[in-house]
C-alpha positions in Angstrom: -127.7 81.5 -154.0 -128.3 81.8 -150.3 -131.2 80.2 -148.6 -133.1 82.6 -146.4 -136.2 82.1 -144.2 -138.9 84.6 -145.1 -139.5 87.2 -142.4 -143.2 87.5 -143.2 -145.6 87.6 -140.3 -146.4 83.9 -140.8 -142.7 83.0 -140.7 -143.2 79.6 -142.3 -142.2 80.2 -145.9 -138.8 79.4 -147.1 -137.4 80.9 -150.3 -134.2 81.2 -152.2 -133.2 84.8 -153.0 -130.0 85.8 -154.9 -127.8 87.8 -152.5 -125.9 89.3 -155.5 -127.3 89.1 -159.0 -125.4 86.7 -161.2 -125.7 89.2 -164.1 -123.2 91.5 -162.4 -121.6 93.6 -165.2 -117.9 94.5 -165.6 -116.5 97.9 -164.7 -115.2 99.8 -161.7 -116.3 98.1 -158.5 -117.0 99.1 -154.9 -117.1 96.4 -152.3 -116.8 93.9 -155.1 -119.9 95.1 -157.0 -120.0 97.3 -160.1 -123.8 97.8 -159.6 -123.3 99.0 -156.1 -120.6 101.4 -157.3 -123.1 102.9 -159.7 -125.8 103.1 -157.1 -123.4 104.8 -154.7 -122.3 107.3 -157.3 -126.0 108.0 -158.0 -126.6 108.6 -154.3 -123.6 111.0 -154.2 -124.9 113.0 -157.1 -128.5 112.9 -155.8 -127.5 113.9 -152.3 -125.4 116.8 -153.7 -128.5 117.9 -155.6 -130.7 117.5 -152.6 -128.5 119.8 -150.4 -128.1 122.5 -153.1 -131.8 122.4 -153.9 -132.6 122.8 -150.2 -130.3 125.8 -149.9 -131.9 127.4 -153.0 -135.5 126.7 -151.9 -134.8 128.3 -148.5 -133.2 131.3 -150.1 -136.0 131.7 -152.7 -138.6 131.3 -150.0 -137.1 134.0 -147.8 -137.0 136.3 -150.8 -140.6 135.8 -152.0 -141.9 135.6 -148.4 -142.2 139.3 -148.2 -142.5 140.7 -144.7 -142.7 137.3 -143.0 -139.7 135.2 -144.3 -139.6 133.1 -141.2 -143.3 132.1 -141.5 -142.8 131.4 -145.2 -139.8 129.1 -144.6 -141.7 127.3 -141.8 -144.6 126.7 -144.2 -142.4 125.4 -147.0 -140.4 123.2 -144.7 -143.6 121.7 -143.3 -144.1 120.3 -146.8 -141.0 118.1 -146.1 -142.7 116.5 -143.1 -146.4 116.1 -144.2 -146.0 113.4 -146.9 -144.1 111.1 -144.6 -146.9 110.9 -142.1 -149.6 110.0 -144.6 -148.0 108.4 -147.6 -144.8 106.6 -146.4 -146.6 103.3 -145.7 -148.3 103.2 -149.1 -145.0 104.1 -150.7 -143.3 101.2 -148.9 -145.9 98.8 -150.4 -145.3 100.2 -153.9 -141.5 99.9 -153.4 -141.9 96.3 -152.4 -144.1 95.5 -155.4 -142.7 97.6 -158.2 -139.4 97.4 -160.1 -137.1 99.3 -157.7 -134.7 100.4 -160.5 -137.6 101.9 -162.4 -138.9 103.6 -159.2 -135.6 105.3 -158.6 -135.3 106.4 -162.2 -138.8 107.8 -162.3 -138.3 109.6 -159.0 -135.0 111.2 -160.2 -136.5 112.4 -163.5 -139.6 113.6 -161.6 -137.6 115.6 -159.1 -135.6 117.1 -162.0 -138.7 118.2 -163.8 -140.2 119.8 -160.6 -136.9 121.7 -159.9 -136.9 122.9 -163.5 -140.1 124.9 -162.8 -138.8 126.6 -159.7 -136.9 129.4 -161.4 -140.3 130.7 -162.6 -142.0 130.4 -159.2 -142.9 133.6 -157.4 -145.2 132.6 -154.5 -144.8 130.8 -151.3 -147.7 128.4 -152.1 -146.1 127.3 -155.3 -142.9 126.6 -153.4 -145.0 124.7 -150.8 -146.6 122.5 -153.5 -143.3 121.9 -155.3 -141.6 120.9 -152.0 -144.6 118.5 -151.3 -144.1 116.7 -154.7 -140.3 116.6 -154.2 -140.8 115.0 -150.8 -143.2 112.3 -152.1 -140.7 111.3 -154.8 -137.9 111.2 -152.2 -140.1 109.0 -150.0 -140.2 106.5 -152.8 -136.5 106.8 -153.9 -134.9 106.4 -150.5 -136.6 103.1 -149.4 -136.1 101.7 -153.0 -132.4 102.5 -152.7 -132.0 101.0 -149.2 -134.0 97.9 -150.1 -131.8 97.3 -153.2 -128.4 97.3 -151.4 -128.6 93.7 -150.0 -129.1 92.5 -153.6 -125.9 94.2 -154.8 -123.3 93.4 -152.1 -122.6 90.3 -150.1 -124.1 90.1 -146.6 -120.7 90.4 -144.9 -120.1 93.8 -146.6 -123.4 95.5 -145.8 -121.9 97.5 -142.9 -119.3 98.9 -145.2 -122.0 99.6 -147.8 -124.0 101.6 -145.3 -120.8 103.5 -144.2 -120.4 104.6 -147.8 -124.1 105.5 -148.0 -123.7 107.7 -144.9 -120.7 109.4 -146.4 -122.7 110.1 -149.6 -125.7 111.4 -147.7 -123.9 113.8 -145.4 -120.4 114.2 -146.8 -121.8 116.1 -149.7 -123.1 118.8 -147.4 -120.0 121.0 -147.2 -119.4 120.5 -151.0 -123.0 121.6 -151.7 -122.6 124.6 -149.4 -119.4 125.7 -151.1 -120.9 125.2 -154.6 -124.1 127.2 -153.7 -122.0 130.0 -152.3 -119.9 130.1 -155.5 -123.0 130.4 -157.7 -123.4 134.0 -156.5 -120.3 135.0 -158.4 -121.2 132.8 -161.4 -124.6 134.5 -161.6 -123.0 138.0 -161.6 -120.7 137.0 -164.5 -123.6 135.5 -166.5 -125.8 138.5 -165.7 -123.2 140.8 -167.4 -122.5 138.7 -170.4 -125.7 136.7 -171.2 -128.4 139.2 -171.9 -130.0 136.8 -174.4 -130.6 134.4 -171.5 -132.6 136.8 -169.4 -135.7 134.6 -169.8 -134.0 132.0 -167.7 -134.0 134.5 -164.7 -130.3 133.7 -163.9 -129.4 134.3 -160.3 -127.9 132.3 -157.4 -131.1 130.3 -156.7 -132.1 129.6 -160.3 -128.5 128.5 -161.2 -128.7 126.2 -158.2 -132.0 124.8 -159.5 -130.6 124.2 -163.0 -127.5 122.5 -161.6 -129.8 120.4 -159.4 -131.8 119.3 -162.4 -128.6 118.1 -164.0 -127.6 116.1 -160.8 -130.9 114.2 -160.8 -130.8 113.4 -164.5 -127.2 112.1 -164.0 -128.4 110.0 -161.1 -131.2 108.5 -163.2 -128.7 107.7 -166.0 -126.4 105.9 -163.5 -129.3 103.9 -162.1 -130.5 103.0 -165.6 -127.4 100.8 -165.9 -128.0 99.0 -162.6 -128.5 95.2 -162.5 -131.1 94.3 -159.9 -133.0 91.0 -159.4 -136.1 91.0 -161.6 -139.5 91.3 -159.9 -141.4 88.1 -159.8 -144.5 87.9 -162.0 -146.8 87.8 -159.0 -145.4 91.0 -157.7 -146.3 92.9 -160.9 -150.0 92.3 -160.5 -152.2 95.4 -160.1 -152.6 96.6 -156.6 -156.1 97.0 -155.4 -157.0 99.2 -152.4 -157.9 96.3 -150.1 -154.7 94.5 -150.9 -152.7 97.6 -150.3 -154.1 98.1 -146.8 -153.5 94.4 -146.1 -149.9 94.7 -147.1 -149.5 97.9 -145.0 -150.9 95.9 -142.0 -148.5 93.0 -142.7 -145.5 95.4 -142.6 -146.6 97.0 -139.4 -147.3 93.6 -137.8 -143.9 92.4 -138.8 -142.1 95.5 -137.4 -144.2 95.3 -134.1 -143.6 91.6 -133.5 -140.0 91.2 -134.6 -137.8 92.1 -131.5 -134.7 92.9 -133.5 -136.4 95.2 -136.0 -138.3 96.8 -133.2 -135.1 97.5 -131.3 -133.6 99.2 -134.3 -136.7 101.3 -134.8 -136.8 102.4 -131.2 -133.0 103.0 -131.0 -132.9 105.1 -134.2 -136.2 106.9 -133.8 -136.4 107.7 -130.1 -132.7 108.4 -130.0 -133.3 111.1 -132.7 -135.6 112.9 -130.3 -132.8 113.4 -127.8 -129.9 113.9 -130.3 -132.0 116.2 -132.5 -132.1 118.7 -129.7 -128.5 119.6 -130.5 -129.5 121.3 -133.8 -131.7 124.1 -132.4 -130.1 124.4 -129.0 -126.4 124.0 -130.0 -125.8 127.7 -130.9 -127.6 128.8 -127.7 -125.5 126.4 -125.6 -122.2 127.5 -127.2 -123.1 131.1 -126.4 -124.8 130.9 -122.9 -122.8 128.1 -121.3 -119.5 127.9 -123.1 -119.3 131.6 -124.0 -117.8 130.7 -127.3 -120.4 132.2 -129.6 -121.0 131.1 -133.2 -117.3 130.1 -133.6 -117.7 127.7 -130.7 -120.8 126.2 -132.2 -118.8 125.7 -135.5 -116.1 123.9 -133.6 -118.7 121.6 -131.9 -120.1 120.7 -135.3 -116.6 120.0 -136.5 -116.0 117.7 -133.5 -119.3 115.9 -134.2 -118.5 115.5 -137.8 -115.0 114.1 -137.1 -116.5 111.7 -134.6 -119.0 110.5 -137.1 -116.3 109.9 -139.6 -114.2 107.9 -137.1 -117.2 105.9 -136.0 -118.2 105.0 -139.6 -114.6 104.1 -140.7 -113.8 102.3 -137.5 -116.9 100.1 -137.7 -116.3 99.3 -141.3 -112.8 98.0 -140.3 -114.1 95.7 -137.6 -117.6 94.9 -138.9 -116.9 91.2 -139.5 -115.6 90.7 -136.0 -118.5 92.3 -134.0 -122.1 91.1 -133.6 -124.2 93.8 -135.1 -127.4 93.3 -133.1 -125.5 93.1 -129.8 -123.4 96.2 -130.4 -126.3 98.4 -131.6 -128.0 99.1 -128.3 -124.7 99.7 -126.6 -123.8 102.2 -129.3 -127.1 104.0 -128.5 -126.2 104.0 -124.8 -122.7 105.3 -125.5 -124.2 108.2 -127.5 -126.5 109.1 -124.5 -123.7 108.9 -121.9 -121.2 111.0 -124.0 -123.9 113.6 -124.7 -124.7 113.8 -121.0 -121.1 114.3 -120.0 -120.5 116.8 -122.8 -123.4 119.0 -121.7 -122.0 118.9 -118.1 -118.6 120.3 -119.1 -117.8 123.9 -118.7 -115.0 124.3 -121.2 -115.1 124.2 -125.0 -112.2 121.7 -125.3 -113.8 119.0 -123.0 -117.2 119.5 -124.6 -115.7 119.0 -128.0 -114.0 115.8 -126.9 -117.2 114.2 -125.6 -119.2 115.5 -128.6 -116.7 113.7 -130.8 -117.3 110.5 -128.8 -121.0 111.1 -129.3 -120.4 111.3 -133.0 -118.5 108.1 -133.0 -121.4 106.3 -131.3 -124.0 108.0 -133.5 -122.1 106.9 -136.7 -122.0 103.4 -135.4 -125.7 103.5 -134.6 -126.6 104.6 -138.1 -124.5 102.0 -139.9 -125.4 99.1 -137.5 -129.1 99.9 -137.6 -129.4 100.0 -141.4 -127.2 96.9 -141.7 -129.3 94.9 -139.2 -132.5 95.8 -141.1 -130.9 94.9 -144.5 -129.6 91.6 -143.1 -132.7 90.5 -141.2 -135.6 91.6 -143.3 -136.6 89.6 -146.4 -136.8 91.3 -149.8 -140.6 91.4 -150.0 -140.9 93.4 -146.7 -137.8 95.6 -147.0 -139.4 98.5 -148.7 -142.1 98.8 -146.1 -139.6 98.5 -143.3 -137.4 101.3 -144.5 -140.4 103.5 -145.4 -141.6 103.1 -141.8 -138.1 103.9 -140.5 -138.0 107.1 -142.6 -141.4 108.2 -141.3 -140.5 107.5 -137.7 -137.3 109.4 -138.1 -139.0 112.4 -139.5 -141.7 112.4 -136.8 -139.0 112.2 -134.1 -136.9 115.0 -135.6 -140.0 117.2 -135.9 -140.8 116.6 -132.2 -137.3 117.4 -131.3 -136.9 120.5 -133.4 -140.3 121.8 -132.4 -140.3 121.1 -128.6 -136.7 121.6 -127.7 -136.7 125.5 -127.9 -140.0 125.6 -126.0 -138.8 123.3 -123.2 -135.6 125.2 -122.9 -137.5 128.5 -122.5 -139.8 127.0 -119.8 -136.9 125.4 -117.9 -134.9 128.6 -118.1 -137.7 130.5 -116.4 -138.0 127.8 -113.7 -134.3 127.6 -113.1 -134.1 131.4 -112.7 -137.1 131.4 -110.4 -136.0 128.5 -108.2 -132.2 128.6 -108.0 -131.4 131.9 -109.8 -129.9 129.8 -112.7 -127.1 128.3 -110.6 -126.5 125.4 -108.2 -123.9 125.5 -105.5 -121.6 122.4 -105.4 -119.4 122.9 -102.4 -117.4 126.0 -103.1 -118.2 126.0 -106.8 -121.2 127.4 -108.6 -122.7 125.3 -111.5 -124.9 127.1 -114.0 -128.1 125.4 -114.9 -129.8 127.4 -117.7 -132.7 126.0 -119.5 -130.6 125.0 -122.5 -128.4 122.8 -120.4 -131.3 121.2 -118.6 -133.1 120.5 -121.9 -129.9 118.9 -123.4 -129.7 116.7 -120.2 -133.2 115.6 -120.9 -132.2 114.8 -124.5 -129.3 112.7 -123.3 -131.7 110.9 -120.9 -134.0 110.2 -123.8 -131.2 108.6 -125.8 -130.2 106.5 -122.8 -133.9 105.4 -122.5 -133.8 104.5 -126.2 -130.7 102.4 -125.6 -132.4 100.7 -122.6 -135.4 99.8 -124.7 -133.2 98.5 -127.5 -131.4 96.3 -125.0 -134.7 95.0 -123.7 -135.8 94.2 -127.2 -132.5 92.5 -127.8 -132.9 90.3 -124.7 -136.4 89.4 -125.8 -135.0 88.3 -129.2 -132.3 86.2 -127.5 -134.9 84.5 -125.3 -137.1 83.8 -128.3 -134.1 82.2 -130.1 -133.4 79.9 -127.2 
């Protein structure tokens, strides 16, 4: 048992919460916990299914979208954003009050059932509704998972736990991509030798959906064997509408008044606005500025991924020797500085080097941010806190993905009109296309996020003294 002071808005209640459940089962362990190992395996399987399902939905949407595949994809992808803006806060309350193990199991089974219907879908609106339901279930699963981690591993191993979670979430992307590509050949073989299975509509997308169903059912099976602290009787009481809104307000009040939590929200959320610009503008930058084309963009992504891996592994190695809350804002600042320098380079090699540094800082920001929230937020508020973080992240990414191309186009026109797209620096000419100017703005936004996080950290330090 570890005594913790409740982080409720009143801040005057002291309770005893088990850091790691005493009923920990035997079996293979990760970070000293068999239950965390099972949860991590469930996340690996679930993330693999998420990526494959996303590829399949995009492919199917483009096929049934008719003459406007781009508009169809945009509509279906909007379903991934909408629920977070309206339902995440309510979902956070439910995660804080319901049995989180049962929430994750129900969401996995629900996602599997929805995906099982997609092979028989033949309209964009059906795909939109299915994506909407999938996102709602994901908005419950993810906060429940993050809120459960501190109950499965000791506090001193939370950073390592988040490193493994980051690897599970994004390390499965290339595996999913390769599996999805291989399903084309599998579907051709089955199509020639499995005429009796024609009713299953076997092709690359439908095989992906069936595979995806299996991953979510396997994830639910793994979570079924988890050992989590039992919900207190008071938490199992029915939730009336008035009480729900009261609890939502309590969560927002806590996030807004706690300087440490606020600094993490600002650093992760606002930083995504700047860093997210790399996704839509990276291919353009590699072509227009570096003259490296699609292959150059692939190398930049490789450098970013390697940097992320180094940042995550490196932080896990020294996590017990560094103050998490103090390092977090400086990692945000480091990401902004390295992005600013990378975008200012004119050669692919130097750009890759600083993009790798940006990846190192970004990996540290992710791991530190989640660790700080898990360490500093009490169990009864943790679900609402992570639900708010996921909503904020989605909003910031949507802003970045939507506005970056538009800003780049406007700045490109201005640059061409004012300086003919180039600046003279002594005897050298420095190109300033709209894509470079926009990425500079993105780097400045990350730096501003780091400054705001530092300011919040200073406010927290003054409050402590």
